[in-house]
N, C-alpha and C positions, 0 to 999 in steps of 0.2 A: 080871185082864183089864185091859190098858193103858187110860189115860184118852183120851178123844176129843180130837183137835186142833180148834182153831177153824177155821171155814171160811176158805178162801184168799181169798175175795172181801172179807171184812170186814177182813183184814189189809192188803190193797192199798188199800182206801179210807182206812184210817188213815194210811198212808204218804203218800198223795197229797193229803191235806186241807191247805188253806191256813191258816196260823196267823193269828189276828186281830192287827190293827195295834194297837200300844200308843201311846196319845195322852196327852200330859201338858202341862198348861198351864204347868208350871214350867220346861220346856225352852226355852231361848232360842237363836236362831240366832247362831253365832259371827260376830263382826264381821270384815269383810275387812281384810287387812293394808293399811297405808297408808305412804306414803313421807314424810309430813309430820312434821317434828320436833316433839317435845313442847315445851309452853310451860314454860320454866324460870323465868319471872317475872324475867327479867334486866332491870335498870333501863335506862331510855332514856338517850340521851346528854345532854350539857349544851349548852343553846343558846349559851352563851358560847364554846364551842369552834368555832362557825361563823365563819369569817373574814368581815369586812365586805365584802370584795371578791369573795365567792363569787358566781358567775354566777347561781345560783338565787335570789338576792336581788334580781335586776334585774327580776323580774316580780312586782309586788305588786298585790293586788286589795283592793277594799273602799273605799267612799267614807267621808267623815268620820262620818256617822251610823252606818254599819255598824261602824266601828272603835270608836266610843263604846259601841255595844251589845255588842260583843265584849269590851271591857274590863269593862263592868258585869257581864256573865255570868261572866267569868273570876273576878272578885273575889267575886261571890255564891257561887261554887262552893267558896270557902274555900281556894283554892290559895295566895293571898297576901293580905296586908293592903294597904291603899292605899299606905302609906308604903313598904312593901317593893317594891311594883310600881313606884313612882316611882324608887326606887334601882336596880331591875333594868333599867329602860329609860333611866336617866340623865337625868331631867328634874326641874325644880323643882316644888314643890307649887303655886306660883302659876301656872306654865304649865299644869300638869295641870288644875287647877280651872277655869282660863280656857277650856281646850279642852272639858272635859266639860260645861260649862254652856251650850254653844252648840247650835243646832239648824239642820239643813240639810245637804244632801249635800256642799256646797262650803264650809260654814262651818268654818273651822279648817284649811284645806288647807295654809296656810303655817306652821302651828304645828309646833314641834319635837316635840310629843307625838304628832301624827298619824303622822309618819314613824317615830319611834322605836318606837311601839307596833306599827305595821305590820311593821317589821323583826323585832321580838321574836317576834310570833306566827308569822311565816314561819320563823324559826330553830327554834322549837319544833316546827313541822310537819316540818322537815327531819330533826330528830333523833328523830322518832317520838313526840313528846308530843302528847296530845290537846288540841285547842283548841276553844273555843266556836265553833259554826258561824256563818258570816256570814248574817244574815237579810236577805232581799231586799226584803220588803214589810212587815215588822213593826217597822221603826225608829220611834222616837218622832215623827220628822218626818212619816213616811208615815201614822201613825195620826192625827196632828193634822190633816193635810190631808184625810184621809177623813172625819173627824168634822166638819170645817168644811164640806165639800161637802154632807154629809147635813143640816146645819142649815139650809140654804137659801142661795140665790145671793146675796141681799141681805146677810144677816148675815155670810156667808163673805167677801164682798168687803170689808166694813167691818173685820172682824177682821184680814184679811190686810194691809190698809192700815196699821192700827195697829201690827202686828208689824213691818212694813217700816220705818215711821218710827222705831220704837224701836231697830231693829237697825242702822240706817244710821250711827249714831255709836258702835257697839260695836266696839272694836278689839282685844278680848281674843284673837282668833285670830291676831294678828300679833305677832311677836317680833323686835326689832331686834338687830343684832350688838352684843354687850356689855351688853344690857339686863339679863340675869340677874345681872350683877355691879354694876349701877348705873353703868356706864361708857360710855354712848352719847355719841359726839362730838356737840357742839352746833354747829349751823351757822345759827343765827338770832341776831339781836340781841335785847336785852330789849324794845325797842320793837316789833320784829316779833311777838314772842310776845304782848305786850299787845294789839296790834291784832287778832291772831287770836282772843284770848280774848273781846274785846268783840264781835266779829262772831258768834262761836259762841254766846254767851249771849243774843243777840237772837233766836235760833231758838226758836219756841214749843214745840218738842219737847225743849228742853234746860232742866234746872233747875240751879241753882248746886250743890245738894247732890249731884246725880248727876254733875255735872262734876268735883267734888272727889273723889268716889269713883273716877272714871276716872283722875284724876291720881295718886291714892294708889297705884294699881295699876301705876305705871310705874317702880318702883324694883327690880324683879326680886326677889331673895331677901330683900332688906331690906324689912321691913314698915313703912310710914309712914302716918300719918293726917294729912292736910292740913286746915287749918281755914279758915273764912271770913275770919278776921282776917288770916291769911297772904296770902290772895288779895287782899284789899283793900289791904294794905300794898304789895304788889308792883305793883298797878295804879296806885297813886298816884305812883310814880317816873316820871321822864322822862329819856330819854337812852339811847343805844345799849347801854351796859353798866351802867346804873343798876338795881341789883337782881340783878346777875349771880350772887350767891351764894344767892339765894332758891331754895328747893325748888320753888316754883311755876314758876320760869323753866326749870329742867331738866326737870321733869315735863311742863310745857306743850309744850316742844319735842318730847319723845318722843311725847306723845299726838298732836299735830298731824302729826308725820311719819308715824306709823302710819295716821292717818286719810287722809293724802295717798296712801299706798300702797294702802289699801283702795279708795279712790275712783278709782284709776288715773290720777291727775293727774301731769303732768310737773313737774320742778323748774323754778321760776321763774328768770329771768336773775339776779336778785339772789341767790337761793339758790346758784346755781353760782359766782357771784363770791365769796360767803362761804366756800365750800369752798376756792376757790383761795387766799384770803387766810389761812385758818386751818388748812389741811391739815397743815402741818409742826408746828404746835403741838398737834395732836390735838383741834382744836375750840376754841370760845370758852372762856376761863378761867371756871370756875364755883366756884373755891375761894378766889381772892384777891379780897378786898373792894375794889372800885374806888373806894369813897367815902373811903378812907384817904389818898389823895393819891399823888403820884409824886415821885421824886427826879430832879432835872435840874440841869444846869450853869447857872452864872450867865449871864444874858442869854437863856436858853432859856425858851420858854413851851409847856407841853404842851397838846395839843388832841386831841380824839377824833374820828376820821373816821366816815363813815357805816357802816363795817363793825365799829365798836367797837374799833378799834386806836388805840393811843396814838402820836401823831406829835409831834415837837418842832420848834418854829419859832424 
């Protein structure tokens, strides 16, 4: 007797039954294709390849305090050492330290370091190198101002006045043409510089030691330390070119010229006359000792005029 077939209804149910969904936590959705190229870690360009006349360098941002903070953050990142950075931007160590020790949004705006560092960071930005960000409200000057304000109106006013008095004779942020080589043309007589020194030392905010430190910083790359005895010796001389080879004379002219520029004062009539008299010679002679005498013809008598020039009568 043949075996019985399964009921037709049960076969139909088996065919139409819906299979259970298979779920797996290990299955990940395939990422969509992208047109972005892969990062090949190609090195960025060299900032030195950017021409100094590049139009993109015409738009620089950042005040003096911001550039100082940017330099500090850059060096702290380990990208360069201080000496390497000075070489990279083409400034002297003296100019660098003079700029970096100042405080204030406008303090150092005439320094070569301010412009050179601004251009350097802009060039790095152009070639795709990462720079420390410019901080708008976290500069040392801003923190100092905020701290002074919170300390009280009376104390803040007193502190600001002291800082202002101390800063008004600071000329580190100004660099004259030829200063880094110690070759600034001098357009004052020795008596002019002695008179300025006497008036300057009468100020209650000026000390002789501080003044000598300021003069010692006026020789550019050459480091000099001027002493009180040198100052006293120069001040004892009398005459337009008496003491012309003294380091105090040269440094005194440089310092007071920078102070005149900082204070925004115009050149005096005598100063303009000095320039007219000494322009062709490159300034007053600071190398030939005037105390050694002069060679003249028989019957002639040398005399020194008010500009320090030798005339024969």
